[in-house]
All heavy atoms as a GROMACS GRO file, in nm:
protein
  589
    1MET      N    1  -1.042  -0.698  -0.174
    1MET     CA    2  -1.072  -0.557  -0.181
    1MET      C    3  -0.945  -0.484  -0.223
    1MET      O    4  -0.838  -0.508  -0.168
    1MET     CB    5  -1.120  -0.510  -0.042
    1MET     CG    6  -1.144  -0.364  -0.033
    1MET     SD    7  -1.189  -0.302   0.133
    1MET     CE    8  -1.296  -0.424   0.198
    2LYS      N    9  -0.958  -0.398  -0.320
    2LYS     CA   10  -0.844  -0.320  -0.366
    2LYS      C   11  -0.841  -0.186  -0.297
    2LYS      O   12  -0.946  -0.132  -0.262
    2LYS     CB   13  -0.853  -0.296  -0.517
    2LYS     CG   14  -0.846  -0.421  -0.602
    2LYS     CD   15  -0.845  -0.392  -0.749
    2LYS     CE   16  -0.952  -0.293  -0.789
    2LYS     NZ   17  -0.963  -0.269  -0.931
    3ILE      N   18  -0.720  -0.133  -0.274
    3ILE     CA   19  -0.710   0.004  -0.228
    3ILE      C   20  -0.642   0.084  -0.339
    3ILE      O   21  -0.556   0.033  -0.411
    3ILE     CB   22  -0.635   0.019  -0.094
    3ILE    CG1   23  -0.490  -0.026  -0.105
    3ILE    CG2   24  -0.706  -0.055   0.016
    3ILE    CD1   25  -0.408   0.008   0.018
    4THR      N   26  -0.684   0.208  -0.352
    4THR     CA   27  -0.629   0.293  -0.457
    4THR      C   28  -0.492   0.347  -0.414
    4THR      O   29  -0.455   0.338  -0.296
    4THR     CB   30  -0.723   0.412  -0.484
    4THR    OG1   31  -0.727   0.495  -0.368
    4THR    CG2   32  -0.863   0.365  -0.520
    5ALA      N   33  -0.420   0.403  -0.508
    5ALA     CA   34  -0.291   0.464  -0.477
    5ALA      C   35  -0.309   0.578  -0.376
    5ALA      O   36  -0.228   0.595  -0.285
    5ALA     CB   37  -0.225   0.515  -0.604
    6GLN      N   38  -0.418   0.654  -0.390
    6GLN     CA   39  -0.446   0.764  -0.297
    6GLN      C   40  -0.471   0.710  -0.156
    6GLN      O   41  -0.421   0.765  -0.059
    6GLN     CB   42  -0.566   0.844  -0.346
    6GLN     CG   43  -0.602   0.961  -0.255
    6GLN     CD   44  -0.727   1.034  -0.300
    6GLN    OE1   45  -0.805   0.985  -0.383
    6GLN    NE2   46  -0.750   1.152  -0.246
    7GLU      N   47  -0.548   0.603  -0.145
    7GLU     CA   48  -0.574   0.544  -0.014
    7GLU      C   49  -0.446   0.488   0.048
    7GLU      O   50  -0.425   0.501   0.169
    7GLU     CB   51  -0.680   0.434  -0.026
    7GLU     CG   52  -0.819   0.489  -0.055
    7GLU     CD   53  -0.919   0.381  -0.090
    7GLU    OE1   54  -0.880   0.273  -0.143
    7GLU    OE2   55  -1.038   0.403  -0.065
    8LYS      N   56  -0.361   0.430  -0.033
    8LYS     CA   57  -0.233   0.380   0.018
    8LYS      C   58  -0.151   0.493   0.079
    8LYS      O   59  -0.094   0.479   0.188
    8LYS     CB   60  -0.154   0.311  -0.094
    8LYS     CG   61  -0.027   0.249  -0.046
    8LYS     CD   62   0.045   0.174  -0.155
    8LYS     CE   63   0.162   0.103  -0.092
    8LYS     NZ   64   0.283   0.110  -0.157
    9ILE      N   65  -0.147   0.606   0.012
    9ILE     CA   66  -0.075   0.723   0.066
    9ILE      C   67  -0.140   0.769   0.196
    9ILE      O   68  -0.070   0.802   0.293
    9ILE     CB   69  -0.071   0.837  -0.038
    9ILE    CG1   70   0.019   0.798  -0.155
    9ILE    CG2   71  -0.023   0.968   0.026
    9ILE    CD1   72   0.010   0.891  -0.274
   10MET      N   73  -0.274   0.770   0.200
   10MET     CA   74  -0.342   0.814   0.323
   10MET      C   75  -0.310   0.720   0.439
   10MET      O   76  -0.289   0.765   0.552
   10MET     CB   77  -0.493   0.824   0.300
   10MET     CG   78  -0.530   0.942   0.212
   10MET     SD   79  -0.708   0.979   0.204
   10MET     CE   80  -0.773   0.833   0.126
   11TYR      N   81  -0.303   0.588   0.414
   11TYR     CA   82  -0.265   0.494   0.520
   11TYR      C   83  -0.121   0.520   0.566
   11TYR      O   84  -0.091   0.512   0.684
   11TYR     CB   85  -0.279   0.348   0.474
   11TYR     CG   86  -0.422   0.298   0.477
   11TYR    CD1   87  -0.483   0.249   0.363
   11TYR    CD2   88  -0.495   0.297   0.596
   11TYR    CE1   89  -0.614   0.202   0.366
   11TYR    CE2   90  -0.625   0.250   0.601
   11TYR     CZ   91  -0.685   0.203   0.485
   11TYR     OH   92  -0.814   0.157   0.489
   12GLU      N   93  -0.033   0.554   0.473
   12GLU     CA   94   0.106   0.585   0.510
   12GLU      C   95   0.113   0.710   0.596
   12GLU      O   96   0.189   0.717   0.693
   12GLU     CB   97   0.192   0.600   0.384
   12GLU     CG   98   0.213   0.469   0.312
   12GLU     CD   99   0.278   0.485   0.176
   12GLU    OE1  100   0.309   0.600   0.135
   12GLU    OE2  101   0.298   0.384   0.108
   13VAL      N  102   0.032   0.811   0.562
   13VAL     CA  103   0.027   0.935   0.642
   13VAL      C  104  -0.028   0.905   0.782
   13VAL      O  105   0.027   0.950   0.883
   13VAL     CB  106  -0.057   1.044   0.571
   13VAL    CG1  107  -0.087   1.160   0.663
   13VAL    CG2  108   0.015   1.091   0.446
   14MET      N  109  -0.134   0.826   0.788
   14MET     CA  110  -0.192   0.790   0.918
   14MET      C  111  -0.088   0.717   1.003
   14MET      O  112  -0.075   0.744   1.123
   14MET     CB  113  -0.317   0.702   0.899
   14MET     CG  114  -0.434   0.776   0.840
   14MET     SD  115  -0.570   0.668   0.789
   14MET     CE  116  -0.631   0.610   0.947
   15ARG      N  117  -0.014   0.626   0.943
   15ARG     CA  118   0.088   0.551   1.016
   15ARG      C  119   0.198   0.644   1.068
   15ARG      O  120   0.242   0.632   1.182
   15ARG     CB  121   0.148   0.442   0.925
   15ARG     CG  122   0.261   0.363   0.986
   15ARG     CD  123   0.210   0.287   1.108
   15ARG     NE  124   0.315   0.215   1.173
   15ARG     CZ  125   0.322   0.084   1.179
   15ARG    NH1  126   0.231   0.010   1.121
   15ARG    NH2  127   0.419   0.026   1.245
   16ALA      N  128   0.240   0.737   0.983
   16ALA     CA  129   0.346   0.831   1.024
   16ALA      C  130   0.298   0.919   1.139
   16ALA      O  131   0.374   0.945   1.233
   16ALA     CB  132   0.389   0.916   0.905
   17ILE      N  133   0.175   0.965   1.134
   17ILE     CA  134   0.121   1.047   1.244
   17ILE      C  135   0.113   0.964   1.370
   17ILE      O  136   0.153   1.008   1.478
   17ILE     CB  137  -0.016   1.107   1.205
   17ILE    CG1  138   0.000   1.210   1.093
   17ILE    CG2  139  -0.084   1.170   1.327
   17ILE    CD1  140  -0.130   1.258   1.033
   18TYR      N  141   0.063   0.842   1.359
   18TYR     CA  142   0.054   0.753   1.475
   18TYR      C  143   0.192   0.728   1.535
   18TYR      O  144   0.212   0.740   1.656
   18TYR     CB  145  -0.011   0.620   1.435
   18TYR     CG  146  -0.012   0.519   1.545
   18TYR    CD1  147  -0.108   0.524   1.645
   18TYR    CD2  148   0.085   0.420   1.552
   18TYR    CE1  149  -0.108   0.431   1.748
   18TYR    CE2  150   0.086   0.328   1.654
   18TYR     CZ  151  -0.010   0.334   1.753
   18TYR     OH  152  -0.008   0.243   1.855
   19ASP      N  153   0.290   0.695   1.450
   19ASP     CA  154   0.426   0.666   1.497
   19ASP      C  155   0.493   0.787   1.561
   19ASP      O  156   0.582   0.772   1.644
   19ASP     CB  157   0.513   0.613   1.383
   19ASP     CG  158   0.476   0.471   1.342
   19ASP    OD1  159   0.402   0.404   1.416
   19ASP    OD2  160   0.522   0.429   1.233
   20SER      N  161   0.451   0.907   1.522
   20SER     CA  162   0.513   1.029   1.574
   20SER      C  163   0.472   1.059   1.717
   20SER      O  164   0.536   1.139   1.784
   20SER     CB  165   0.476   1.148   1.486
   20SER     OG  166   0.343   1.190   1.510
   21GLY      N  167   0.364   0.997   1.764
   21GLY     CA  168   0.318   1.022   1.900
   21GLY      C  169   0.225   1.141   1.911
   21GLY      O  170   0.186   1.180   2.022
   22ILE      N  171   0.188   1.202   1.798
   22ILE     CA  172   0.092   1.312   1.803
   22ILE      C  173  -0.040   1.256   1.855
   22ILE      O  174  -0.086   1.151   1.810
   22ILE     CB  175   0.076   1.376   1.664
   22ILE    CG1  176   0.205   1.453   1.630
   22ILE    CG2  177  -0.044   1.467   1.657
   22ILE    CD1  178   0.208   1.513   1.492
   23PRO      N  179  -0.102   1.324   1.953
   23PRO     CA  180  -0.221   1.270   2.021
   23PRO      C  181  -0.349   1.281   1.938
   23PRO      O  182  -0.431   1.369   1.957
   23PRO     CB  183  -0.229   1.355   2.148
   23PRO     CG  184  -0.168   1.486   2.110
   23PRO     CD  185  -0.060   1.452   2.011
   24ILE      N  186  -0.364   1.190   1.844
   24ILE     CA  187  -0.483   1.188   1.760
   24ILE      C  188  -0.529   1.043   1.746
   24ILE      O  189  -0.446   0.952   1.742
   24ILE     CB  190  -0.454   1.251   1.621
   24ILE    CG1  191  -0.582   1.272   1.542
   24ILE    CG2  192  -0.352   1.172   1.544
   24ILE    CD1  193  -0.564   1.359   1.419
   25SER      N  194  -0.659   1.024   1.745
   25SER     CA  195  -0.713   0.890   1.720
   25SER      C  196  -0.790   0.897   1.589
   25SER      O  197  -0.862   0.992   1.563
   25SER     CB  198  -0.803   0.844   1.835
   25SER     OG  199  -0.910   0.933   1.854
   26PHE      N  200  -0.771   0.797   1.507
   26PHE     CA  201  -0.835   0.794   1.377
   26PHE      C  202  -0.969   0.724   1.384
   26PHE      O  203  -0.989   0.634   1.466
   26PHE     CB  204  -0.744   0.725   1.275
   26PHE     CG  205  -0.616   0.798   1.253
   26PHE    CD1  206  -0.497   0.752   1.307
   26PHE    CD2  207  -0.614   0.916   1.181
   26PHE    CE1  208  -0.379   0.820   1.290
   26PHE    CE2  209  -0.496   0.986   1.162
   26PHE     CZ  210  -0.378   0.938   1.217
   27LYS      N  211  -1.060   0.764   1.297
   27LYS     CA  212  -1.194   0.707   1.293
   27LYS      C  213  -1.242   0.712   1.149
   27LYS      O  214  -1.171   0.760   1.061
   27LYS     CB  215  -1.288   0.786   1.384
   27LYS     CG  216  -1.303   0.931   1.340
   27LYS     CD  217  -1.396   1.009   1.430
   27LYS     CE  218  -1.416   1.149   1.372
   27LYS     NZ  219  -1.520   1.221   1.439
   28GLY      N  220  -1.359   0.664   1.123
   28GLY     CA  221  -1.420   0.678   0.993
   28GLY      C  222  -1.391   0.566   0.896
   28GLY      O  223  -1.346   0.457   0.932
   29SER      N  224  -1.413   0.595   0.769
   29SER     CA  225  -1.411   0.491   0.667
   29SER      C  226  -1.273   0.432   0.642
   29SER      O  227  -1.262   0.315   0.606
   29SER     CB  228  -1.472   0.542   0.537
   29SER     OG  229  -1.401   0.653   0.489
   30MET      N  230  -1.165   0.509   0.663
   30MET     CA  231  -1.031   0.451   0.646
   30MET      C  232  -1.007   0.342   0.750
   30MET      O  233  -0.951   0.238   0.719
   30MET     CB  234  -0.923   0.558   0.656
   30MET     CG  235  -0.919   0.656   0.540
   30MET     SD  236  -0.869   0.583   0.383
   30MET     CE  237  -0.699   0.541   0.414
   31VAL      N  238  -1.050   0.366   0.872
   31VAL     CA  239  -1.034   0.268   0.979
   31VAL      C  240  -1.125   0.148   0.952
   31VAL      O  241  -1.082   0.032   0.963
   31VAL     CB  242  -1.063   0.330   1.117
   31VAL    CG1  243  -1.061   0.225   1.226
   31VAL    CG2  244  -0.963   0.441   1.147
   32LEU      N  245  -1.248   0.173   0.915
   32LEU     CA  246  -1.341   0.064   0.885
   32LEU      C  247  -1.289  -0.022   0.770
   32LEU      O  248  -1.291  -0.145   0.778
   32LEU     CB  249  -1.480   0.120   0.849
   32LEU     CG  250  -1.584   0.018   0.805
   32LEU    CD1  251  -1.609  -0.086   0.914
   32LEU    CD2  252  -1.713   0.087   0.764
   33LYS      N  253  -1.238   0.041   0.665
   33LYS     CA  254  -1.187  -0.035   0.551
   33LYS      C  255  -1.069  -0.122   0.592
   33LYS      O  256  -1.059  -0.238   0.551
   33LYS     CB  257  -1.146   0.061   0.439
   33LYS     CG  258  -1.120  -0.006   0.308
   33LYS     CD  259  -1.108   0.096   0.196
   33LYS     CE  260  -1.111   0.027   0.062
   33LYS     NZ  261  -1.123   0.121  -0.049
   34ALA      N  262  -0.979  -0.070   0.676
   34ALA     CA  263  -0.865  -0.149   0.724
   34ALA      C  264  -0.913  -0.269   0.805
   34ALA      O  265  -0.861  -0.380   0.789
   34ALA     CB  266  -0.772  -0.061   0.808
   35CYS      N  267  -1.012  -0.248   0.890
   35CYS     CA  268  -1.066  -0.359   0.971
   35CYS      C  269  -1.130  -0.464   0.882
   35CYS      O  270  -1.111  -0.584   0.904
   35CYS     CB  271  -1.169  -0.306   1.071
   35CYS     SG  272  -1.098  -0.206   1.201
   36LEU      N  273  -1.205  -0.421   0.783
   36LEU     CA  274  -1.269  -0.516   0.691
   36LEU      C  275  -1.164  -0.597   0.615
   36LEU      O  276  -1.179  -0.719   0.598
   36LEU     CB  277  -1.361  -0.442   0.593
   36LEU     CG  278  -1.488  -0.382   0.652
   36LEU    CD1  279  -1.559  -0.297   0.548
   36LEU    CD2  280  -1.580  -0.491   0.705
   37MET      N  281  -1.058  -0.531   0.569
   37MET     CA  282  -0.953  -0.603   0.496
   37MET      C  283  -0.884  -0.705   0.586
   37MET      O  284  -0.854  -0.816   0.543
   37MET     CB  285  -0.850  -0.504   0.439
   37MET     CG  286  -0.903  -0.426   0.320
   37MET     SD  287  -0.778  -0.326   0.235
   37MET     CE  288  -0.722  -0.215   0.362
   38GLU      N  289  -0.860  -0.668   0.713
   38GLU     CA  290  -0.794  -0.760   0.806
   38GLU      C  291  -0.877  -0.885   0.832
   38GLU      O  292  -0.822  -0.992   0.858
   38GLU     CB  293  -0.765  -0.690   0.939
   38GLU     CG  294  -0.640  -0.608   0.936
   38GLU     CD  295  -0.600  -0.559   1.076
   38GLU    OE1  296  -0.648  -0.615   1.176
   38GLU    OE2  297  -0.520  -0.465   1.081
   39THR      N  298  -1.008  -0.874   0.826
   39THR     CA  299  -1.094  -0.989   0.852
   39THR      C  300  -1.123  -1.070   0.725
   39THR      O  301  -1.198  -1.168   0.730
   39THR     CB  302  -1.227  -0.946   0.916
   39THR    OG1  303  -1.298  -0.861   0.826
   39THR    CG2  304  -1.204  -0.877   1.048
   40GLY      N  305  -1.066  -1.027   0.612
   40GLY     CA  306  -1.084  -1.102   0.489
   40GLY      C  307  -1.202  -1.060   0.405
   40GLY      O  308  -1.232  -1.124   0.303
   41TYR      N  309  -1.271  -0.954   0.442
   41TYR     CA  310  -1.383  -0.904   0.362
   41TYR      C  311  -1.328  -0.856   0.230
   41TYR      O  312  -1.239  -0.772   0.226
   41TYR     CB  313  -1.452  -0.790   0.437
   41TYR     CG  314  -1.577  -0.738   0.372
   41TYR    CD1  315  -1.699  -0.799   0.393
   41TYR    CD2  316  -1.572  -0.626   0.290
   41TYR    CE1  317  -1.815  -0.751   0.334
   41TYR    CE2  318  -1.688  -0.576   0.231
   41TYR     CZ  319  -1.808  -0.639   0.253
   41TYR     OH  320  -1.923  -0.592   0.195
   42ASP      N  321  -1.379  -0.910   0.119
   42ASP     CA  322  -1.319  -0.876  -0.009
   42ASP      C  323  -1.412  -0.803  -0.107
   42ASP      O  324  -1.373  -0.776  -0.219
   42ASP     CB  325  -1.260  -1.000  -0.075
   42ASP     CG  326  -1.365  -1.106  -0.104
   42ASP    OD1  327  -1.481  -1.089  -0.063
   42ASP    OD2  328  -1.328  -1.206  -0.167
   43GLU      N  329  -1.533  -0.772  -0.063
   43GLU     CA  330  -1.622  -0.698  -0.152
   43GLU      C  331  -1.577  -0.552  -0.158
   43GLU      O  332  -1.527  -0.497  -0.061
   43GLU     CB  333  -1.766  -0.708  -0.104
   43GLU     CG  334  -1.825  -0.846  -0.120
   43GLU     CD  335  -1.972  -0.851  -0.084
   43GLU    OE1  336  -2.042  -0.750  -0.106
   43GLU    OE2  337  -2.015  -0.955  -0.032
   44GLU      N  338  -1.596  -0.494  -0.273
   44GLU     CA  339  -1.553  -0.356  -0.294
   44GLU      C  340  -1.638  -0.260  -0.210
   44GLU      O  341  -1.757  -0.278  -0.194
   44GLU     CB  342  -1.567  -0.322  -0.442
   44GLU     CG  343  -1.463  -0.233  -0.502
   44GLU     CD  344  -1.320  -0.254  -0.455
   44GLU    OE1  345  -1.268  -0.365  -0.461
   44GLU    OE2  346  -1.261  -0.155  -0.411
   45THR      N  347  -1.573  -0.160  -0.152
   45THR     CA  348  -1.642  -0.055  -0.078
   45THR      C  349  -1.620   0.076  -0.151
   45THR      O  350  -1.542   0.084  -0.246
   45THR     CB  351  -1.588  -0.044   0.066
   45THR    OG1  352  -1.448  -0.011   0.060
   45THR    CG2  353  -1.607  -0.172   0.143
   46ARG      N  354  -1.684   0.180  -0.104
   46ARG     CA  355  -1.670   0.309  -0.173
   46ARG      C  356  -1.528   0.363  -0.157
   46ARG      O  357  -1.460   0.335  -0.060
   46ARG     CB  358  -1.772   0.410  -0.122
   46ARG     CG  359  -1.746   0.460   0.018
   46ARG     CD  360  -1.848   0.569   0.055
   46ARG     NE  361  -1.830   0.616   0.189
   46ARG     CZ  362  -1.744   0.710   0.226
   46ARG    NH1  363  -1.667   0.767   0.136
   46ARG    NH2  364  -1.735   0.747   0.351
   47HIS      N  365  -1.488   0.445  -0.251
   47HIS     CA  366  -1.356   0.508  -0.248
   47HIS      C  367  -1.353   0.613  -0.139
   47HIS      O  368  -1.448   0.688  -0.121
   47HIS     CB  369  -1.326   0.571  -0.384
   47HIS     CG  370  -1.200   0.650  -0.387
   47HIS    ND1  371  -1.076   0.592  -0.374
   47HIS    CD2  372  -1.179   0.782  -0.400
   47HIS    CE1  373  -0.984   0.686  -0.379
   47HIS    NE2  374  -1.043   0.802  -0.395
   48THR      N  375  -1.245   0.619  -0.064
   48THR     CA  376  -1.230   0.713   0.046
   48THR      C  377  -1.140   0.828   0.003
   48THR      O  378  -1.038   0.805  -0.061
   48THR     CB  379  -1.169   0.641   0.167
   48THR    OG1  380  -1.252   0.532   0.201
   48THR    CG2  381  -1.157   0.733   0.286
   49VAL      N  382  -1.176   0.949   0.042
   49VAL     CA  383  -1.099   1.066  -0.002
   49VAL      C  384  -1.044   1.150   0.113
   49VAL      O  385  -0.984   1.255   0.088
   49VAL     CB  386  -1.180   1.156  -0.097
   49VAL    CG1  387  -1.215   1.082  -0.225
   49VAL    CG2  388  -1.306   1.206  -0.029
   50ASP      N  389  -1.066   1.108   0.238
   50ASP     CA  390  -1.016   1.188   0.349
   50ASP      C  391  -0.980   1.101   0.469
   50ASP      O  392  -1.010   0.983   0.472
   50ASP     CB  393  -1.117   1.296   0.390
   50ASP     CG  394  -1.245   1.238   0.448
   50ASP    OD1  395  -1.270   1.116   0.435
   50ASP    OD2  396  -1.322   1.313   0.508
   51ILE      N  397  -0.914   1.163   0.566
   51ILE     CA  398  -0.876   1.097   0.690
   51ILE      C  399  -0.950   1.169   0.803
   51ILE      O  400  -0.944   1.291   0.813
   51ILE     CB  401  -0.724   1.107   0.715
   51ILE    CG1  402  -0.646   1.036   0.603
   51ILE    CG2  403  -0.687   1.049   0.851
   51ILE    CD1  404  -0.496   1.061   0.609
   52ASP      N  405  -1.021   1.094   0.885
   52ASP     CA  406  -1.094   1.150   0.998
   52ASP      C  407  -1.022   1.117   1.128
   52ASP      O  408  -0.975   1.006   1.146
   52ASP     CB  409  -1.236   1.093   1.005
   52ASP     CG  410  -1.319   1.126   0.883
   52ASP    OD1  411  -1.314   1.242   0.838
   52ASP    OD2  412  -1.389   1.037   0.833
   53GLY      N  413  -1.019   1.214   1.218
   53GLY     CA  414  -0.955   1.189   1.346
   53GLY      C  415  -1.003   1.284   1.453
   53GLY      O  416  -1.068   1.386   1.424
   54ASN      N  417  -0.973   1.251   1.576
   54ASN     CA  418  -1.005   1.334   1.692
   54ASN      C  419  -0.881   1.352   1.778
   54ASN      O  420  -0.805   1.256   1.797
   54ASN     CB  421  -1.113   1.269   1.780
   54ASN     CG  422  -1.249   1.272   1.718
   54ASN    OD1  423  -1.281   1.360   1.639
   54ASN    ND2  424  -1.332   1.175   1.750
   55TRP      N  425  -0.863   1.471   1.831
   55TRP     CA  426  -0.756   1.493   1.927
   55TRP      C  427  -0.792   1.424   2.058
   55TRP      O  428  -0.908   1.424   2.097
   55TRP     CB  429  -0.738   1.642   1.957
   55TRP     CG  430  -0.696   1.722   1.840
   55TRP    CD1  431  -0.772   1.814   1.772
   55TRP    CD2  432  -0.569   1.722   1.775
   55TRP    NE1  433  -0.700   1.867   1.669
   55TRP    CE2  434  -0.575   1.813   1.669
   55TRP    CE3  435  -0.451   1.651   1.796
   55TRP    CZ2  436  -0.468   1.836   1.585
   55TRP    CZ3  437  -0.345   1.675   1.711
   55TRP    CH2  438  -0.353   1.766   1.608
   56TYR      N  439  -0.697   1.366   2.125
   56TYR     CA  440  -0.724   1.313   2.258
   56TYR      C  441  -0.632   1.378   2.361
   56TYR      O  442  -0.572   1.314   2.444
   56TYR     CB  443  -0.721   1.159   2.263
   56TYR     CG  444  -0.590   1.093   2.230
   56TYR    CD1  445  -0.495   1.071   2.330
   56TYR    CD2  446  -0.563   1.049   2.103
   56TYR    CE1  447  -0.376   1.010   2.301
   56TYR    CE2  448  -0.443   0.988   2.073
   56TYR     CZ  449  -0.350   0.967   2.173
   56TYR     OH  450  -0.232   0.905   2.143
   57THR      N  451  -0.627   1.509   2.354
   57THR     CA  452  -0.550   1.588   2.449
   57THR      C  453  -0.613   1.726   2.461
   57THR      O  454  -0.681   1.772   2.369
   57THR     CB  455  -0.402   1.603   2.403
   57THR    OG1  456  -0.331   1.679   2.499
   57THR    CG2  457  -0.392   1.672   2.269
   58ASP      N  458  -0.592   1.790   2.574
   58ASP     CA  459  -0.638   1.927   2.591
   58ASP      C  460  -0.537   2.027   2.536
   58ASP      O  461  -0.568   2.143   2.516
   58ASP     CB  462  -0.664   1.957   2.739
   58ASP     CG  463  -0.783   1.880   2.792
   58ASP    OD1  464  -0.873   1.847   2.713
   58ASP    OD2  465  -0.784   1.851   2.913
   59THR      N  466  -0.413   1.981   2.514
   59THR     CA  467  -0.307   2.067   2.464
   59THR      C  468  -0.270   2.022   2.323
   59THR      O  469  -0.209   1.916   2.305
   59THR     CB  470  -0.182   2.058   2.554
   59THR    OG1  471  -0.221   2.082   2.689
   59THR    CG2  472  -0.077   2.158   2.511
   60LEU      N  473  -0.308   2.098   2.224
   60LEU     CA  474  -0.281   2.060   2.086
   60LEU      C  475  -0.132   2.075   2.054
   60LEU      O  476  -0.064   2.161   2.110
   60LEU     CB  477  -0.362   2.148   1.991
   60LEU     CG  478  -0.514   2.138   2.006
   60LEU    CD1  479  -0.583   2.233   1.909
   60LEU    CD2  480  -0.561   1.997   1.984
   61PRO      N  481  -0.080   1.993   1.963
   61PRO     CA  482   0.060   2.006   1.923
   61PRO      C  483   0.086   2.141   1.858
   61PRO      O  484   0.000   2.195   1.789
   61PRO     CB  485   0.079   1.894   1.820
   61PRO     CG  486  -0.037   1.804   1.835
   61PRO     CD  487  -0.148   1.883   1.895
   62SER      N  488   0.204   2.194   1.880
   62SER     CA  489   0.239   2.323   1.822
   62SER      C  490   0.257   2.310   1.670
   62SER      O  491   0.275   2.200   1.618
   62SER     CB  492   0.370   2.374   1.882
   62SER     OG  493   0.478   2.292   1.839
   63GLY      N  494   0.253   2.423   1.603
   63GLY     CA  495   0.276   2.423   1.459
   63GLY      C  496   0.413   2.370   1.424
   63GLY      O  497   0.430   2.299   1.325
   64ASN      N  498   0.514   2.401   1.507
   64ASN     CA  499   0.649   2.352   1.482
   64ASN      C  500   0.654   2.200   1.491
   64ASN      O  501   0.723   2.135   1.412
   64ASN     CB  502   0.748   2.411   1.582
   64ASN     CG  503   0.778   2.557   1.552
   64ASN    OD1  504   0.761   2.602   1.440
   64ASN    ND2  505   0.820   2.630   1.653
   65ARG      N  506   0.583   2.142   1.588
   65ARG     CA  507   0.583   1.996   1.601
   65ARG      C  508   0.523   1.932   1.477
   65ARG      O  509   0.574   1.835   1.423
   65ARG     CB  510   0.508   1.954   1.726
   65ARG     CG  511   0.515   1.804   1.750
   65ARG     CD  512   0.457   1.765   1.884
   65ARG     NE  513   0.465   1.621   1.901
   65ARG     CZ  514   0.396   1.553   1.988
   65ARG    NH1  515   0.316   1.616   2.072
   65ARG    NH2  516   0.407   1.423   1.997
   66TRP      N  517   0.411   1.988   1.430
   66TRP     CA  518   0.347   1.937   1.308
   66TRP      C  519   0.442   1.948   1.190
   66TRP      O  520   0.455   1.855   1.111
   66TRP     CB  521   0.219   2.015   1.278
   66TRP     CG  522   0.097   1.953   1.336
   66TRP    CD1  523   0.023   2.002   1.439
   66TRP    CD2  524   0.034   1.831   1.298
   66TRP    NE1  525  -0.081   1.917   1.466
   66TRP    CE2  526  -0.078   1.812   1.380
   66TRP    CE3  527   0.061   1.736   1.201
   66TRP    CZ2  528  -0.161   1.703   1.368
   66TRP    CZ3  529  -0.023   1.627   1.189
   66TRP    CH2  530  -0.132   1.611   1.273
   67GLN      N  531   0.507   2.063   1.175
   67GLN     CA  532   0.598   2.082   1.062
   67GLN      C  533   0.712   1.980   1.066
   67GLN      O  534   0.748   1.923   0.964
   67GLN     CB  535   0.656   2.223   1.064
   67GLN     CG  536   0.557   2.329   1.023
   67GLN     CD  537   0.616   2.469   1.032
   67GLN    OE1  538   0.723   2.489   1.087
   67GLN    NE2  539   0.544   2.567   0.980
   68ASN      N  540   0.770   1.961   1.184
   68ASN     CA  541   0.881   1.866   1.196
   68ASN      C  542   0.837   1.724   1.157
   68ASN      O  543   0.909   1.653   1.090
   68ASN     CB  544   0.937   1.866   1.337
   68ASN     CG  545   1.010   1.994   1.368
   68ASN    OD1  546   1.056   2.065   1.278
   68ASN    ND2  547   1.021   2.027   1.496
   69HIS      N  548   0.718   1.685   1.198
   69HIS     CA  549   0.670   1.551   1.166
   69HIS      C  550   0.633   1.538   1.019
   69HIS      O  551   0.657   1.436   0.957
   69HIS     CB  552   0.554   1.512   1.256
   69HIS     CG  553   0.594   1.488   1.397
   69HIS    ND1  554   0.678   1.385   1.433
   69HIS    CD2  555   0.566   1.554   1.510
   69HIS    CE1  556   0.699   1.389   1.563
   69HIS    NE2  557   0.632   1.491   1.611
   70CYS      N  558   0.576   1.644   0.962
   70CYS     CA  559   0.537   1.640   0.822
   70CYS      C  560   0.658   1.633   0.729
   70CYS      O  561   0.654   1.572   0.624
   70CYS     CB  562   0.452   1.760   0.785
   70CYS     SG  563   0.286   1.754   0.859
   71ARG      N  564   0.768   1.691   0.771
   71ARG     CA  565   0.890   1.686   0.689
   71ARG      C  566   0.947   1.545   0.679
   71ARG      O  567   1.019   1.514   0.586
   71ARG     CB  568   0.996   1.779   0.747
   71ARG     CG  569   0.966   1.924   0.723
   71ARG     CD  570   1.081   2.013   0.769
   71ARG     NE  571   1.041   2.150   0.756
   71ARG     CZ  572   1.032   2.236   0.856
   71ARG    NH1  573   1.064   2.199   0.979
   71ARG    NH2  574   0.993   2.360   0.836
   72THR      N  575   0.914   1.459   0.774
   72THR     CA  576   0.967   1.324   0.772
   72THR      C  577   0.880   1.228   0.693
   72THR      O  578   0.918   1.113   0.675
   72THR     CB  579   0.984   1.268   0.917
   72THR    OG1  580   0.854   1.260   0.978
   72THR    CG2  581   1.074   1.357   1.000
   73LEU      N  582   0.764   1.271   0.648
   73LEU     CA  583   0.674   1.183   0.572
   73LEU      C  584   0.729   1.151   0.435
   73LEU      O  585   0.786   1.223   0.366
   73LEU     CB  586   0.535   1.245   0.557
   73LEU     CG  587   0.459   1.265   0.689
   73LEU    CD1  588   0.326   1.333   0.660
   73LEU    CD2  589   0.434   1.133   0.756
   0.00000   0.00000   0.00000
């Protein structure tokens, strides 16, 4: 299974957000595609154009925290 340049960037963004400790869990087709690739599934799937996630906190990160993390991407 091939991933596009856009999908590669989206995986890098997801990794950076995860590594930053921002309380978000990812879901959807990007996660499914990663799981399929890890298990050796090689048939082509549809192209993905977004990242889906859910907050897992009652206190959302401040705008400053987001800005600081986005500058390091």
